[in-house]
mmCIF file of the N, C-alpha and C atoms, coordinates in Angstrom:
data_MODEL
# 
_entry.id   MODEL 
# 
loop_
_atom_site.group_PDB 
_atom_site.id 
_atom_site.type_symbol 
_atom_site.label_atom_id 
_atom_site.label_alt_id 
_atom_site.label_comp_id 
_atom_site.label_asym_id 
_atom_site.label_entity_id 
_atom_site.label_seq_id 
_atom_site.pdbx_PDB_ins_code 
_atom_site.Cartn_x 
_atom_site.Cartn_y 
_atom_site.Cartn_z 
_atom_site.occupancy 
_atom_site.B_iso_or_equiv 
_atom_site.pdbx_formal_charge 
_atom_site.auth_seq_id 
_atom_site.auth_comp_id 
_atom_site.auth_asym_id 
_atom_site.auth_atom_id 
_atom_site.pdbx_PDB_model_num 
ATOM 1   N N  . MET A 1 1  ? 0.899   -21.831 88.989  1.00 0.00 ? 1  MET A N  1 
ATOM 2   C CA . MET A 1 1  ? 0.702   -22.884 87.997  1.00 0.00 ? 1  MET A CA 1 
ATOM 3   C C  . MET A 1 1  ? 1.780   -22.806 86.915  1.00 0.00 ? 1  MET A C  1 
ATOM 4   N N  . ALA A 1 2  ? 2.045   -21.583 86.447  1.00 0.00 ? 2  ALA A N  1 
ATOM 5   C CA . ALA A 1 2  ? 3.046   -21.416 85.393  1.00 0.00 ? 2  ALA A CA 1 
ATOM 6   C C  . ALA A 1 2  ? 4.411   -21.900 85.866  1.00 0.00 ? 2  ALA A C  1 
ATOM 7   N N  . ASP A 1 3  ? 4.703   -21.714 87.156  1.00 0.00 ? 3  ASP A N  1 
ATOM 8   C CA . ASP A 1 3  ? 5.972   -22.203 87.712  1.00 0.00 ? 3  ASP A CA 1 
ATOM 9   C C  . ASP A 1 3  ? 6.085   -23.716 87.633  1.00 0.00 ? 3  ASP A C  1 
ATOM 10  N N  . ARG A 1 4  ? 4.924   -24.390 87.575  1.00 0.00 ? 4  ARG A N  1 
ATOM 11  C CA . ARG A 1 4  ? 4.913   -25.858 87.495  1.00 0.00 ? 4  ARG A CA 1 
ATOM 12  C C  . ARG A 1 4  ? 4.677   -26.338 86.061  1.00 0.00 ? 4  ARG A C  1 
ATOM 13  N N  . ASN A 1 5  ? 4.854   -25.424 85.101  1.00 0.00 ? 5  ASN A N  1 
ATOM 14  C CA . ASN A 1 5  ? 4.646   -25.746 83.681  1.00 0.00 ? 5  ASN A CA 1 
ATOM 15  C C  . ASN A 1 5  ? 3.211   -26.184 83.378  1.00 0.00 ? 5  ASN A C  1 
ATOM 16  N N  . VAL A 1 6  ? 2.266   -25.613 84.133  1.00 0.00 ? 6  VAL A N  1 
ATOM 17  C CA . VAL A 1 6  ? 0.841   -25.848 83.894  1.00 0.00 ? 6  VAL A CA 1 
ATOM 18  C C  . VAL A 1 6  ? 0.258   -24.525 83.409  1.00 0.00 ? 6  VAL A C  1 
ATOM 19  N N  . ARG A 1 7  ? -0.434  -24.571 82.292  1.00 0.00 ? 7  ARG A N  1 
ATOM 20  C CA . ARG A 1 7  ? -1.024  -23.352 81.736  1.00 0.00 ? 7  ARG A CA 1 
ATOM 21  C C  . ARG A 1 7  ? -2.217  -22.920 82.597  1.00 0.00 ? 7  ARG A C  1 
ATOM 22  N N  . PRO A 1 8  ? -2.154  -21.725 83.200  1.00 0.00 ? 8  PRO A N  1 
ATOM 23  C CA . PRO A 1 8  ? -3.274  -21.251 84.021  1.00 0.00 ? 8  PRO A CA 1 
ATOM 24  C C  . PRO A 1 8  ? -4.540  -21.069 83.184  1.00 0.00 ? 8  PRO A C  1 
ATOM 25  N N  . PRO A 1 9  ? -5.699  -21.373 83.753  1.00 0.00 ? 9  PRO A N  1 
ATOM 26  C CA . PRO A 1 9  ? -6.958  -21.186 83.019  1.00 0.00 ? 9  PRO A CA 1 
ATOM 27  C C  . PRO A 1 9  ? -7.141  -19.744 82.528  1.00 0.00 ? 9  PRO A C  1 
ATOM 28  N N  . SER A 1 10 ? -6.627  -18.771 83.269  1.00 0.00 ? 10 SER A N  1 
ATOM 29  C CA . SER A 1 10 ? -6.763  -17.377 82.837  1.00 0.00 ? 10 SER A CA 1 
ATOM 30  C C  . SER A 1 10 ? -6.026  -17.124 81.529  1.00 0.00 ? 10 SER A C  1 
ATOM 31  N N  . TRP A 1 11 ? -4.928  -17.838 81.291  1.00 0.00 ? 11 TRP A N  1 
ATOM 32  C CA . TRP A 1 11 ? -4.195  -17.683 80.029  1.00 0.00 ? 11 TRP A CA 1 
ATOM 33  C C  . TRP A 1 11 ? -5.018  -18.253 78.877  1.00 0.00 ? 11 TRP A C  1 
ATOM 34  N N  . THR A 1 12 ? -5.681  -19.363 79.120  1.00 0.00 ? 12 THR A N  1 
ATOM 35  C CA . THR A 1 12 ? -6.537  -19.964 78.092  1.00 0.00 ? 12 THR A CA 1 
ATOM 36  C C  . THR A 1 12 ? -7.695  -19.026 77.767  1.00 0.00 ? 12 THR A C  1 
ATOM 37  N N  . LEU A 1 13 ? -8.302  -18.441 78.802  1.00 0.00 ? 13 LEU A N  1 
ATOM 38  C CA . LEU A 1 13 ? -9.375  -17.479 78.585  1.00 0.00 ? 13 LEU A CA 1 
ATOM 39  C C  . LEU A 1 13 ? -8.873  -16.270 77.799  1.00 0.00 ? 13 LEU A C  1 
ATOM 40  N N  . ALA A 1 14 ? -7.733  -15.719 78.203  1.00 0.00 ? 14 ALA A N  1 
ATOM 41  C CA . ALA A 1 14 ? -7.178  -14.560 77.496  1.00 0.00 ? 14 ALA A CA 1 
ATOM 42  C C  . ALA A 1 14 ? -6.908  -14.892 76.035  1.00 0.00 ? 14 ALA A C  1 
ATOM 43  N N  . SER A 1 15 ? -6.346  -16.035 75.765  1.00 0.00 ? 15 SER A N  1 
ATOM 44  C CA . SER A 1 15 ? -6.065  -16.445 74.383  1.00 0.00 ? 15 SER A CA 1 
ATOM 45  C C  . SER A 1 15 ? -7.345  -16.509 73.562  1.00 0.00 ? 15 SER A C  1 
ATOM 46  N N  . ALA A 1 16 ? -8.402  -17.068 74.145  1.00 0.00 ? 16 ALA A N  1 
ATOM 47  C CA . ALA A 1 16 ? -9.688  -17.158 73.434  1.00 0.00 ? 16 ALA A CA 1 
ATOM 48  C C  . ALA A 1 16 ? -10.258 -15.770 73.155  1.00 0.00 ? 16 ALA A C  1 
ATOM 49  N N  . LEU A 1 17 ? -10.154 -14.871 74.131  1.00 0.00 ? 17 LEU A N  1 
ATOM 50  C CA . LEU A 1 17 ? -10.669 -13.517 73.941  1.00 0.00 ? 17 LEU A CA 1 
ATOM 51  C C  . LEU A 1 17 ? -9.853  -12.751 72.908  1.00 0.00 ? 17 LEU A C  1 
ATOM 52  N N  . ILE A 1 18 ? -8.537  -12.897 72.942  1.00 0.00 ? 18 ILE A N  1 
ATOM 53  C CA . ILE A 1 18 ? -7.666  -12.249 71.966  1.00 0.00 ? 18 ILE A CA 1 
ATOM 54  C C  . ILE A 1 18 ? -8.017  -12.719 70.559  1.00 0.00 ? 18 ILE A C  1 
ATOM 55  N N  . THR A 1 19 ? -8.256  -14.010 70.403  1.00 0.00 ? 19 THR A N  1 
ATOM 56  C CA . THR A 1 19 ? -8.637  -14.571 69.102  1.00 0.00 ? 19 THR A CA 1 
ATOM 57  C C  . THR A 1 19 ? -9.924  -13.933 68.580  1.00 0.00 ? 19 THR A C  1 
ATOM 58  N N  . GLN A 1 20 ? -10.801 -13.547 69.501  1.00 0.00 ? 20 GLN A N  1 
ATOM 59  C CA . GLN A 1 20 ? -12.066 -12.912 69.124  1.00 0.00 ? 20 GLN A CA 1 
ATOM 60  C C  . GLN A 1 20 ? -11.934 -11.403 68.946  1.00 0.00 ? 20 GLN A C  1 
ATOM 61  N N  . GLY A 1 21 ? -10.717 -10.871 69.094  1.00 0.00 ? 21 GLY A N  1 
ATOM 62  C CA . GLY A 1 21 ? -10.492 -9.448  68.901  1.00 0.00 ? 21 GLY A CA 1 
ATOM 63  C C  . GLY A 1 21 ? -10.791 -8.594  70.119  1.00 0.00 ? 21 GLY A C  1 
ATOM 64  N N  . ILE A 1 22 ? -10.933 -9.223  71.273  1.00 0.00 ? 22 ILE A N  1 
ATOM 65  C CA . ILE A 1 22 ? -11.213 -8.492  72.509  1.00 0.00 ? 22 ILE A CA 1 
ATOM 66  C C  . ILE A 1 22 ? -9.884  -8.052  73.117  1.00 0.00 ? 22 ILE A C  1 
ATOM 67  N N  . ALA A 1 23 ? -9.788  -6.770  73.504  1.00 0.00 ? 23 ALA A N  1 
ATOM 68  C CA . ALA A 1 23 ? -8.522  -6.189  73.943  1.00 0.00 ? 23 ALA A CA 1 
ATOM 69  C C  . ALA A 1 23 ? -8.341  -6.147  75.451  1.00 0.00 ? 23 ALA A C  1 
ATOM 70  N N  . ALA A 1 24 ? -9.411  -6.385  76.230  1.00 0.00 ? 24 ALA A N  1 
ATOM 71  C CA . ALA A 1 24 ? -9.298  -6.256  77.680  1.00 0.00 ? 24 ALA A CA 1 
ATOM 72  C C  . ALA A 1 24 ? -10.432 -7.010  78.361  1.00 0.00 ? 24 ALA A C  1 
ATOM 73  N N  . ILE A 1 25 ? -10.293 -7.140  79.682  1.00 0.00 ? 25 ILE A N  1 
ATOM 74  C CA . ILE A 1 25 ? -11.329 -7.795  80.481  1.00 0.00 ? 25 ILE A CA 1 
ATOM 75  C C  . ILE A 1 25 ? -11.423 -7.077  81.825  1.00 0.00 ? 25 ILE A C  1 
ATOM 76  N N  . ILE A 1 26 ? -12.607 -6.999  82.367  1.00 0.00 ? 26 ILE A N  1 
ATOM 77  C CA . ILE A 1 26 ? -12.826 -6.428  83.700  1.00 0.00 ? 26 ILE A CA 1 
ATOM 78  C C  . ILE A 1 26 ? -12.847 -7.583  84.691  1.00 0.00 ? 26 ILE A C  1 
ATOM 79  N N  . VAL A 1 27 ? -12.032 -7.450  85.758  1.00 0.00 ? 27 VAL A N  1 
ATOM 80  C CA . VAL A 1 27 ? -11.904 -8.517  86.748  1.00 0.00 ? 27 VAL A CA 1 
ATOM 81  C C  . VAL A 1 27 ? -12.059 -7.940  88.157  1.00 0.00 ? 27 VAL A C  1 
ATOM 82  N N  . PRO A 1 28 ? -12.436 -8.769  89.126  1.00 0.00 ? 28 PRO A N  1 
ATOM 83  C CA . PRO A 1 28 ? -12.496 -8.289  90.501  1.00 0.00 ? 28 PRO A CA 1 
ATOM 84  C C  . PRO A 1 28 ? -11.101 -7.882  90.992  1.00 0.00 ? 28 PRO A C  1 
ATOM 85  N N  . SER A 1 29 ? -11.046 -6.858  91.828  1.00 0.00 ? 29 SER A N  1 
ATOM 86  C CA . SER A 1 29 ? -9.776  -6.426  92.401  1.00 0.00 ? 29 SER A CA 1 
ATOM 87  C C  . SER A 1 29 ? -9.401  -7.328  93.570  1.00 0.00 ? 29 SER A C  1 
ATOM 88  N N  . CYS A 1 30 ? -8.128  -7.678  93.640  1.00 0.00 ? 30 CYS A N  1 
ATOM 89  C CA . CYS A 1 30 ? -7.596  -8.470  94.751  1.00 0.00 ? 30 CYS A CA 1 
ATOM 90  C C  . CYS A 1 30 ? -6.702  -7.615  95.645  1.00 0.00 ? 30 CYS A C  1 
ATOM 91  N N  . ALA A 1 31 ? -6.742  -6.298  95.476  1.00 0.00 ? 31 ALA A N  1 
ATOM 92  C CA . ALA A 1 31 ? -5.906  -5.393  96.252  1.00 0.00 ? 31 ALA A CA 1 
ATOM 93  C C  . ALA A 1 31 ? -6.341  -5.415  97.723  1.00 0.00 ? 31 ALA A C  1 
ATOM 94  N N  . PRO A 1 32 ? -5.392  -5.221  98.623  1.00 0.00 ? 32 PRO A N  1 
ATOM 95  C CA . PRO A 1 32 ? -5.755  -5.154  100.038 1.00 0.00 ? 32 PRO A CA 1 
ATOM 96  C C  . PRO A 1 32 ? -6.814  -4.072  100.269 1.00 0.00 ? 32 PRO A C  1 
ATOM 97  N N  . GLY A 1 33 ? -7.853  -4.417  100.982 1.00 0.00 ? 33 GLY A N  1 
ATOM 98  C CA . GLY A 1 33 ? -8.919  -3.471  101.271 1.00 0.00 ? 33 GLY A CA 1 
ATOM 99  C C  . GLY A 1 33 ? -9.971  -3.356  100.188 1.00 0.00 ? 33 GLY A C  1 
ATOM 100 N N  . ALA A 1 34 ? -9.800  -4.078  99.091  1.00 0.00 ? 34 ALA A N  1 
ATOM 101 C CA . ALA A 1 34 ? -10.780 -4.011  98.004  1.00 0.00 ? 34 ALA A CA 1 
ATOM 102 C C  . ALA A 1 34 ? -12.101 -4.622  98.453  1.00 0.00 ? 34 ALA A C  1 
ATOM 103 N N  . THR A 1 35 ? -13.184 -4.021  97.979  1.00 0.00 ? 35 THR A N  1 
ATOM 104 C CA . THR A 1 35 ? -14.516 -4.545  98.273  1.00 0.00 ? 35 THR A CA 1 
ATOM 105 C C  . THR A 1 35 ? -15.011 -5.342  97.073  1.00 0.00 ? 35 THR A C  1 
ATOM 106 N N  . PRO A 1 36 ? -16.088 -6.086  97.224  1.00 0.00 ? 36 PRO A N  1 
ATOM 107 C CA . PRO A 1 36 ? -16.631 -6.819  96.071  1.00 0.00 ? 36 PRO A CA 1 
ATOM 108 C C  . PRO A 1 36 ? -16.995 -5.911  94.897  1.00 0.00 ? 36 PRO A C  1 
ATOM 109 N N  . ALA A 1 37 ? -17.212 -4.633  95.145  1.00 0.00 ? 37 ALA A N  1 
ATOM 110 C CA . ALA A 1 37 ? -17.566 -3.696  94.076  1.00 0.00 ? 37 ALA A CA 1 
ATOM 111 C C  . ALA A 1 37 ? -16.340 -3.188  93.307  1.00 0.00 ? 37 ALA A C  1 
ATOM 112 N N  . ASP A 1 38 ? -15.134 -3.387  93.843  1.00 0.00 ? 38 ASP A N  1 
ATOM 113 C CA . ASP A 1 38 ? -13.921 -2.874  93.200  1.00 0.00 ? 38 ASP A CA 1 
ATOM 114 C C  . ASP A 1 38 ? -13.520 -3.762  92.024  1.00 0.00 ? 38 ASP A C  1 
ATOM 115 N N  . ARG A 1 39 ? -13.137 -3.113  90.936  1.00 0.00 ? 39 ARG A N  1 
ATOM 116 C CA . ARG A 1 39 ? -12.786 -3.827  89.698  1.00 0.00 ? 39 ARG A CA 1 
ATOM 117 C C  . ARG A 1 39 ? -11.485 -3.288  89.124  1.00 0.00 ? 39 ARG A C  1 
ATOM 118 N N  . ASN A 1 40 ? -10.818 -4.107  88.349  1.00 0.00 ? 40 ASN A N  1 
ATOM 119 C CA . ASN A 1 40 ? -9.650  -3.717  87.563  1.00 0.00 ? 40 ASN A CA 1 
ATOM 120 C C  . ASN A 1 40 ? -9.928  -4.042  86.110  1.00 0.00 ? 40 ASN A C  1 
ATOM 121 N N  . VAL A 1 41 ? -9.294  -3.302  85.222  1.00 0.00 ? 41 VAL A N  1 
ATOM 122 C CA . VAL A 1 41 ? -9.351  -3.618  83.800  1.00 0.00 ? 41 VAL A CA 1 
ATOM 123 C C  . VAL A 1 41 ? -7.967  -4.113  83.409  1.00 0.00 ? 41 VAL A C  1 
ATOM 124 N N  . VAL A 1 42 ? -7.914  -5.307  82.843  1.00 0.00 ? 42 VAL A N  1 
ATOM 125 C CA . VAL A 1 42 ? -6.656  -5.896  82.384  1.00 0.00 ? 42 VAL A CA 1 
ATOM 126 C C  . VAL A 1 42 ? -6.631  -5.791  80.864  1.00 0.00 ? 42 VAL A C  1 
ATOM 127 N N  . PHE A 1 43 ? -5.646  -5.050  80.356  1.00 0.00 ? 43 PHE A N  1 
ATOM 128 C CA . PHE A 1 43 ? -5.495  -4.868  78.906  1.00 0.00 ? 43 PHE A CA 1 
ATOM 129 C C  . PHE A 1 43 ? -4.370  -5.760  78.393  1.00 0.00 ? 43 PHE A C  1 
ATOM 130 N N  . TRP A 1 44 ? -4.556  -6.401  77.264  1.00 0.00 ? 44 TRP A N  1 
ATOM 131 C CA . TRP A 1 44 ? -3.448  -7.082  76.607  1.00 0.00 ? 44 TRP A CA 1 
ATOM 132 C C  . TRP A 1 44 ? -3.100  -6.398  75.297  1.00 0.00 ? 44 TRP A C  1 
ATOM 133 N N  . HIS A 1 45 ? -3.977  -5.554  74.801  1.00 0.00 ? 45 HIS A N  1 
ATOM 134 C CA . HIS A 1 45 ? -3.698  -4.709  73.636  1.00 0.00 ? 45 HIS A CA 1 
ATOM 135 C C  . HIS A 1 45 ? -4.239  -3.317  73.931  1.00 0.00 ? 45 HIS A C  1 
ATOM 136 N N  . TRP A 1 46 ? -3.419  -2.300  73.737  1.00 0.00 ? 46 TRP A N  1 
ATOM 137 C CA . TRP A 1 46 ? -3.881  -0.925  73.883  1.00 0.00 ? 46 TRP A CA 1 
ATOM 138 C C  . TRP A 1 46 ? -2.982  -0.021  73.064  1.00 0.00 ? 46 TRP A C  1 
ATOM 139 N N  . SER A 1 47 ? -3.511  1.155   72.746  1.00 0.00 ? 47 SER A N  1 
ATOM 140 C CA . SER A 1 47 ? -2.741  2.143   71.993  1.00 0.00 ? 47 SER A CA 1 
ATOM 141 C C  . SER A 1 47 ? -3.431  3.492   72.144  1.00 0.00 ? 47 SER A C  1 
ATOM 142 N N  . ASP A 1 48 ? -2.918  4.480   71.434  1.00 0.00 ? 48 ASP A N  1 
ATOM 143 C CA . ASP A 1 48 ? -3.576  5.790   71.443  1.00 0.00 ? 48 ASP A CA 1 
ATOM 144 C C  . ASP A 1 48 ? -4.512  5.948   70.247  1.00 0.00 ? 48 ASP A C  1 
ATOM 145 N N  . ALA A 1 49 ? -4.728  4.854   69.515  1.00 0.00 ? 49 ALA A N  1 
ATOM 146 C CA . ALA A 1 49 ? -5.592  4.882   68.341  1.00 0.00 ? 49 ALA A CA 1 
ATOM 147 C C  . ALA A 1 49 ? -6.635  3.765   68.427  1.00 0.00 ? 49 ALA A C  1 
ATOM 148 N N  . LEU A 1 50 ? -7.763  3.999   67.788  1.00 0.00 ? 50 LEU A N  1 
ATOM 149 C CA . LEU A 1 50 ? -8.802  2.970   67.713  1.00 0.00 ? 50 LEU A CA 1 
ATOM 150 C C  . LEU A 1 50 ? -8.297  1.761   66.944  1.00 0.00 ? 50 LEU A C  1 
ATOM 151 N N  . PRO A 1 51 ? -8.737  0.565   67.213  1.00 0.00 ? 51 PRO A N  1 
ATOM 152 C CA . PRO A 1 51 ? -9.879  0.216   68.043  1.00 0.00 ? 51 PRO A CA 1 
ATOM 153 C C  . PRO A 1 51 ? -9.526  -0.064  69.509  1.00 0.00 ? 51 PRO A C  1 
ATOM 154 N N  . ALA A 1 52 ? -8.263  0.009   69.883  1.00 0.00 ? 52 ALA A N  1 
ATOM 155 C CA . ALA A 1 52 ? -7.865  -0.294  71.265  1.00 0.00 ? 52 ALA A CA 1 
ATOM 156 C C  . ALA A 1 52 ? -7.331  0.956   71.959  1.00 0.00 ? 52 ALA A C  1 
ATOM 157 N N  . ARG A 1 53 ? -8.043  2.049   71.791  1.00 0.00 ? 53 ARG A N  1 
ATOM 158 C CA . ARG A 1 53 ? -7.616  3.329   72.357  1.00 0.00 ? 53 ARG A CA 1 
ATOM 159 C C  . ARG A 1 53 ? -7.863  3.369   73.862  1.00 0.00 ? 53 ARG A C  1 
ATOM 160 N N  . VAL A 1 54 ? -6.840  3.767   74.601  1.00 0.00 ? 54 VAL A N  1 
ATOM 161 C CA . VAL A 1 54 ? -6.943  3.923   76.051  1.00 0.00 ? 54 VAL A CA 1 
ATOM 162 C C  . VAL A 1 54 ? -6.492  5.333   76.399  1.00 0.00 ? 54 VAL A C  1 
ATOM 163 N N  . ILE A 1 55 ? -7.315  6.035   77.140  1.00 0.00 ? 55 ILE A N  1 
ATOM 164 C CA . ILE A 1 55 ? -6.984  7.375   77.610  1.00 0.00 ? 55 ILE A CA 1 
ATOM 165 C C  . ILE A 1 55 ? -6.986  7.339   79.130  1.00 0.00 ? 55 ILE A C  1 
ATOM 166 N N  . LEU A 1 56 ? -5.883  7.704   79.731  1.00 0.00 ? 56 LEU A N  1 
ATOM 167 C CA . LEU A 1 56 ? -5.764  7.710   81.181  1.00 0.00 ? 56 LEU A CA 1 
ATOM 168 C C  . LEU A 1 56 ? -6.332  9.004   81.743  1.00 0.00 ? 56 LEU A C  1 
ATOM 169 N N  . ILE A 1 57 ? -7.234  8.865   82.693  1.00 0.00 ? 57 ILE A N  1 
ATOM 170 C CA . ILE A 1 57 ? -7.774  10.005  83.422  1.00 0.00 ? 57 ILE A CA 1 
ATOM 171 C C  . ILE A 1 57 ? -7.399  9.803   84.879  1.00 0.00 ? 57 ILE A C  1 
ATOM 172 N N  . ASP A 1 58 ? -6.578  10.707  85.398  1.00 0.00 ? 58 ASP A N  1 
ATOM 173 C CA . ASP A 1 58 ? -6.101  10.610  86.778  1.00 0.00 ? 58 ASP A CA 1 
ATOM 174 C C  . ASP A 1 58 ? -6.387  11.918  87.494  1.00 0.00 ? 58 ASP A C  1 
ATOM 175 N N  . ASP A 1 59 ? -7.666  12.211  87.649  1.00 0.00 ? 59 ASP A N  1 
ATOM 176 C CA . ASP A 1 59 ? -8.090  13.469  88.271  1.00 0.00 ? 59 ASP A CA 1 
ATOM 177 C C  . ASP A 1 59 ? -7.579  13.627  89.703  1.00 0.00 ? 59 ASP A C  1 
ATOM 178 N N  . GLU A 1 60 ? -7.319  12.517  90.378  1.00 0.00 ? 60 GLU A N  1 
ATOM 179 C CA . GLU A 1 60 ? -6.865  12.575  91.768  1.00 0.00 ? 60 GLU A CA 1 
ATOM 180 C C  . GLU A 1 60 ? -5.350  12.528  91.899  1.00 0.00 ? 60 GLU A C  1 
ATOM 181 N N  . GLY A 1 61 ? -4.628  12.407  90.773  1.00 0.00 ? 61 GLY A N  1 
ATOM 182 C CA . GLY A 1 61 ? -3.166  12.389  90.806  1.00 0.00 ? 61 GLY A CA 1 
ATOM 183 C C  . GLY A 1 61 ? -2.569  11.193  91.517  1.00 0.00 ? 61 GLY A C  1 
ATOM 184 N N  . ARG A 1 62 ? -3.219  10.033  91.401  1.00 0.00 ? 62 ARG A N  1 
ATOM 185 C CA . ARG A 1 62 ? -2.761  8.836   92.101  1.00 0.00 ? 62 ARG A CA 1 
ATOM 186 C C  . ARG A 1 62 ? -1.849  7.939   91.273  1.00 0.00 ? 62 ARG A C  1 
ATOM 187 N N  . ILE A 1 63 ? -1.802  8.154   89.965  1.00 0.00 ? 63 ILE A N  1 
ATOM 188 C CA . ILE A 1 63 ? -0.984  7.315   89.083  1.00 0.00 ? 63 ILE A CA 1 
ATOM 189 C C  . ILE A 1 63 ? 0.446   7.859   89.055  1.00 0.00 ? 63 ILE A C  1 
ATOM 190 N N  . PRO A 1 64 ? 1.461   6.975   89.178  1.00 0.00 ? 64 PRO A N  1 
ATOM 191 C CA . PRO A 1 64 ? 2.852   7.442   89.101  1.00 0.00 ? 64 PRO A CA 1 
ATOM 192 C C  . PRO A 1 64 ? 3.122   8.183   87.793  1.00 0.00 ? 64 PRO A C  1 
ATOM 193 N N  . LYS A 1 65 ? 3.985   9.191   87.864  1.00 0.00 ? 65 LYS A N  1 
ATOM 194 C CA . LYS A 1 65 ? 4.278   10.063  86.718  1.00 0.00 ? 65 LYS A CA 1 
ATOM 195 C C  . LYS A 1 65 ? 5.405   9.553   85.839  1.00 0.00 ? 65 LYS A C  1 
ATOM 196 N N  . ASN A 1 66 ? 6.284   8.700   86.385  1.00 0.00 ? 66 ASN A N  1 
ATOM 197 C CA . ASN A 1 66 ? 7.406   8.156   85.609  1.00 0.00 ? 66 ASN A CA 1 
ATOM 198 C C  . ASN A 1 66 ? 7.822   6.839   86.248  1.00 0.00 ? 66 ASN A C  1 
ATOM 199 N N  . PRO A 1 67 ? 8.712   6.062   85.583  1.00 0.00 ? 67 PRO A N  1 
ATOM 200 C CA . PRO A 1 67 ? 9.089   4.751   86.140  1.00 0.00 ? 67 PRO A CA 1 
ATOM 201 C C  . PRO A 1 67 ? 9.650   4.821   87.555  1.00 0.00 ? 67 PRO A C  1 
ATOM 202 N N  . ALA A 1 68 ? 10.337  5.889   87.903  1.00 0.00 ? 68 ALA A N  1 
ATOM 203 C CA . ALA A 1 68 ? 10.909  6.023   89.244  1.00 0.00 ? 68 ALA A CA 1 
ATOM 204 C C  . ALA A 1 68 ? 9.807   6.117   90.312  1.00 0.00 ? 68 ALA A C  1 
ATOM 205 N N  . SER A 1 69 ? 8.634   6.589   89.909  1.00 0.00 ? 69 SER A N  1 
ATOM 206 C CA . SER A 1 69 ? 7.521   6.730   90.859  1.00 0.00 ? 69 SER A CA 1 
ATOM 207 C C  . SER A 1 69 ? 6.983   5.394   91.333  1.00 0.00 ? 69 SER A C  1 
ATOM 208 N N  . TRP A 1 70 ? 7.241   4.332   90.574  1.00 0.00 ? 70 TRP A N  1 
ATOM 209 C CA . TRP A 1 70 ? 6.686   3.013   90.923  1.00 0.00 ? 70 TRP A CA 1 
ATOM 210 C C  . TRP A 1 70 ? 7.474   2.351   92.042  1.00 0.00 ? 70 TRP A C  1 
ATOM 211 N N  . ALA A 1 71 ? 8.680   2.813   92.296  1.00 0.00 ? 71 ALA A N  1 
ATOM 212 C CA . ALA A 1 71 ? 9.535   2.171   93.315  1.00 0.00 ? 71 ALA A CA 1 
ATOM 213 C C  . ALA A 1 71 ? 9.057   2.466   94.712  1.00 0.00 ? 71 ALA A C  1 
# 
């Protein structure tokens, strides 16, 4: 939609939530093999301090360690 200069409804929703001070939303996962129970958290504001504090817990070591790991 954005490629056609049409504002996606998700952008309108995000803008409304941001205006209300909400920093993230939980959405269904669209990853290959994802089940209806799988979810993602989409953050538009985060930091290491409240009120938008995010702490990464990667007990299984699945998150890349540096930018080169994403390739």
